C-alpha positions in Angstrom: 105.3 100.0 68.2 103.3 96.8 68.0 99.7 97.2 67.1 98.7 93.9 68.7 99.8 95.5 72.1 97.8 98.7 71.1 94.7 96.6 70.4 94.9 94.9 73.8 95.2 98.4 75.6 92.2 99.7 73.6 90.1 96.6 74.6 91.1 97.0 78.3 90.2 100.8 78.2 87.1 100.0 76.5 85.9 97.5 78.9 87.1 99.4 82.1 89.5 96.8 83.2 91.5 93.6 82.6 88.8 91.2 83.9 86.2 92.1 81.4 88.9 92.2 78.6 89.9 88.9 79.4 86.2 87.8 78.9 86.1 89.6 75.4 89.3 88.4 74.2 89.1 84.8 75.8 92.6 85.4 77.1 94.3 85.1 80.5 94.4 88.4 82.2 98.1 87.8 82.9 98.7 87.5 79.0 96.8 90.9 78.4 98.4 92.6 81.3 101.9 91.6 79.9 101.0 93.2 76.5 99.9 96.3 78.0 103.0 96.6 80.0 105.1 96.0 76.7 103.0 99.0 75.2 103.8 101.2 78.0 107.6 100.3 77.9 107.7 101.1 74.3 106.0 104.3 74.4 107.7 105.4 77.8 104.9 106.4 79.5 102.3 104.9 82.1 98.7 104.6 80.2 96.7 103.1 83.0 96.4 103.5 86.9 94.3 102.2 89.6 91.3 104.5 90.9 89.6 102.4 93.6 88.4 99.2 92.3 88.6 100.5 88.7 91.6 101.3 86.1 91.4 104.7 84.5 93.4 106.3 81.8 96.3 108.6 82.5 96.7 111.7 80.3 99.0 109.7 77.9 96.7 106.9 78.2 93.8 109.1 77.0 95.9 110.4 74.1 96.7 107.0 72.8 93.2 105.7 73.6 91.7 108.5 71.2 93.8 107.4 68.3 93.4 103.7 69.0 89.7 104.3 68.8 89.8 105.8 65.3 92.1 103.0 64.1 90.3 100.0 65.3 86.8 101.3 64.8 87.8 101.7 61.1 89.1 98.4 61.4 86.1 96.9 62.6 84.1 98.5 59.7 86.0 96.8 56.9 84.2 93.4 56.9 80.8 95.3 56.3 82.3 97.6 53.8 83.6 94.7 51.8 80.3 92.9 52.2 78.2 95.9 51.0 80.7 96.5 48.1 80.3 92.8 46.8 76.6 92.2 47.4 75.2 95.5 46.5 77.8 97.7 44.5 76.6 101.2 44.2 78.0 104.8 44.1 78.1 105.9 47.9 78.4 109.2 49.2 78.1 110.2 52.8 77.7 114.0 53.4 77.6 116.2 56.8 75.4 119.3 56.5 76.2 121.7 59.4 73.1 122.8 61.4 73.4 126.3 60.3 73.4 125.8 56.8 70.3 126.3 54.5 69.1 123.0 53.4 67.6 124.3 50.3 71.4 125.8 49.3 72.7 122.3 50.4 70.2 120.3 48.1 71.2 122.8 45.1 74.8 122.0 45.8 74.2 118.0 45.6 72.0 118.1 42.7 74.8 117.5 40.1 75.2 114.0 41.4 71.5 113.1 42.0 71.2 111.5 38.7 74.3 109.0 39.3 73.4 105.6 38.4 72.9 103.4 41.7 73.4 106.2 43.8 73.3 105.7 47.8 73.4 109.2 49.4 73.4 109.5 53.2 73.1 113.1 54.8 73.7 113.7 58.2 73.1 117.1 60.1 75.1 118.3 62.9 77.4 120.7 64.7 80.3 121.6 62.6 82.8 120.0 65.3 80.9 116.7 65.2 80.9 116.7 61.7 84.6 117.0 61.7 85.2 114.3 64.0 83.1 112.0 61.9 85.2 113.2 58.7 88.3 112.2 60.7 87.2 108.7 61.0 86.3 108.6 57.4 82.5 108.2 58.1 81.9 111.0 56.0 83.1 111.8 52.6 82.2 115.6 52.5 81.2 118.3 54.9 79.1 121.4 53.8 79.5 124.1 56.1 79.3 127.9 56.1 82.9 128.6 57.4 86.3 126.6 56.2 87.8 124.5 58.9 89.8 126.3 61.7 93.5 127.0 61.1 94.3 125.1 64.5 92.9 121.9 63.4 95.3 119.0 63.5 93.4 117.2 60.8 94.6 117.2 57.4 91.4 118.8 55.6 91.1 120.3 52.1 88.5 122.7 51.6 87.0 124.6 48.7 84.6 127.6 48.6 81.5 126.0 46.6 79.3 128.9 46.7 78.9 132.8 47.4 75.2 133.3 46.6 73.2 136.6 46.5 70.3 136.4 48.9 66.8 137.0 47.7 63.4 137.5 49.4 60.2 135.5 48.5 56.6 135.5 49.5 53.3 134.4 48.5 51.7 136.3 45.6 48.7 137.4 47.6 50.8 138.9 50.1 53.0 140.6 47.8 50.4 141.8 45.2 49.4 145.2 46.9 53.2 146.2 47.4 54.8 145.0 44.1 55.8 148.4 43.1 57.5 149.3 46.4 61.0 149.3 47.0 62.3 146.0 48.8 63.3 147.8 51.9 59.9 149.4 52.5 58.3 146.2 52.0 60.6 144.5 54.4 59.6 147.1 57.0 56.0 146.5 56.6 55.5 142.9 56.0 55.8 139.9 58.2 59.4 138.6 58.0 60.6 134.7 58.6 64.0 134.4 59.4 66.7 131.5 60.1 67.4 131.0 63.6 70.4 132.5 65.3 72.5 129.2 64.9 72.8 130.1 61.3 75.6 132.3 60.2 73.3 134.0 57.6 71.1 135.1 60.3 73.9 137.3 61.9 74.5 138.7 58.1 70.8 139.6 57.9 70.7 141.1 61.2 73.8 143.5 60.3 72.2 144.2 56.9 68.8 145.2 58.4 70.8 147.4 61.1 73.0 149.1 58.1 69.9 149.9 56.3 68.0 151.1 59.6 65.3 148.6 58.9 63.4 146.9 61.9 61.5 144.0 60.6 58.4 142.5 62.1 59.9 139.0 62.7 56.8 136.4 63.2 58.8 133.2 62.7 62.2 131.8 63.1 63.1 128.4 61.6 66.3 126.1 61.6 65.2 124.3 58.4 64.9 126.6 55.3 62.6 124.2 53.7 60.4 124.5 56.6 60.6 128.2 56.3 59.6 128.2 52.7 56.5 126.0 53.4 55.2 128.4 56.1 56.0 131.2 53.8 53.8 129.6 51.0 51.0 129.2 53.6 51.0 133.0 54.1 52.8 133.6 57.2 55.3 136.2 55.9 58.3 136.8 53.3 61.6 135.1 53.8 65.3 135.2 52.6 67.0 132.3 50.6 70.2 132.2 48.6 69.3 132.4 44.9 70.5 129.2 44.1 68.5 127.4 46.8 65.4 129.2 45.6 65.6 127.9 42.0 63.8 124.5 42.5 61.6 125.3 45.4 60.1 128.6 44.6 58.2 127.4 41.5 56.6 124.3 43.3 55.4 126.6 46.0 54.4 129.4 43.9 56.1 131.8 45.9 57.1 134.9 44.3 60.4 136.9 44.3 60.2 140.5 46.0 64.0 141.5 45.2 67.6 141.2 46.0 69.4 142.0 49.3 72.6 144.2 47.7 75.6 143.1 49.6 74.0 140.1 51.5 75.6 136.8 50.4 75.6 133.2 51.6 78.8 131.3 51.7 79.1 127.6 51.5 82.5 125.4 51.8 83.1 121.8 50.8 85.5 120.3 53.4 87.1 116.7 52.7 89.8 114.9 54.1 92.7 113.2 52.1 90.8 110.0 51.7 88.2 112.0 50.0 90.6 114.0 47.8 89.8 111.4 44.7 86.2 110.4 45.6 84.5 110.6 42.1 81.2 112.1 43.3 83.0 114.7 45.7 85.0 115.8 42.7 81.8 116.1 40.6 80.2 118.3 43.3 83.4 120.5 43.4 84.0 120.8 39.7 80.2 121.7 39.3 80.3 124.8 41.5 80.8 128.0 39.8 84.4 129.3 39.5 85.4 131.2 42.8 82.1 130.1 44.3 80.4 133.1 43.1 76.7 132.4 41.7 74.6 135.4 40.4 71.1 135.3 39.2 69.5 138.2 37.0 67.8 140.4 39.4 64.3 140.6 37.8 61.2 142.3 39.3 58.3 140.0 40.1 56.0 142.4 38.2 52.2 141.7 38.2 51.2 138.3 39.7 52.1 135.7 36.8 50.4 132.5 36.2 52.0 129.4 37.8 53.3 128.4 34.4 54.7 132.1 33.8 56.2 132.1 37.6 58.1 128.8 36.6 59.6 130.6 33.6 60.5 133.9 35.4 62.6 132.3 38.3 66.4 132.8 37.5 68.9 130.1 36.9 72.5 130.3 38.5 75.1 131.6 36.1 79.0 130.8 37.0 81.2 134.1 37.4 84.4 134.8 38.8 87.4 132.4 39.6 88.1 129.3 41.5 89.4 129.6 45.2 90.0 126.9 47.8 
């Protein structure tokens, strides 16, 4: 297949006809038409068909256009990438974070690369399907999601389970003080509770966990952003769940105290990358820093009497790797 022919077809499809493509390319319409016909002959299918005064793509044309779009958009980004590499050398990493994933957990997983010299980190949020498309176009180096990619994906993707982390419950000291000796489940039945919204995969697990323990929580707030949920908890709105790894940096700063751990409740995070990202040094660093098997555990300590701010910082558990690596 001649890529020049493919390029002319792509421009015609983008511009919606030969006349506009002629203006963009500064070429005669007859010349462009001949190039597109040559591509159709090479592939054996009609790619464009008239629809009134316009040209539209056939089914074969749509299939060709989708792939041509990826090829030439990537090509158009090369000059900018080269200029940036020469004028402002830096360690660049573009990460996609799925909407349903705890941002506190995502921050904890990215923390191993934050001290990288001349780091330029870009984080995008979105639906998993949108992030997969960006990954396919090499606009992202890594996607963090709560599920591995589907088996029916035609993209050549690699995934690693970066974390399987127990879920703890935190709240403000003033709210927890009267009930610090009570069991966790009793406290969750009596205290106001903040939860992630239903778009989070963790929410479904939390709901099943409550149901299995016959607890009906008093839900007073639902949040897409776990960091925002932590801020409202710190203001006294309620208690909230967070993966133990994600709580490590934020709980001491907000003076949140740990109520206890949900036995059997975990948050999972997968790192998804394309073949191109297989050898990205920062992606490799993130994967290598994840615990073996993705299992992260923290000592289950009772919060006890209300500690001082300094004591509270010392009492929050650090992640300890355990298990074995699994991709």
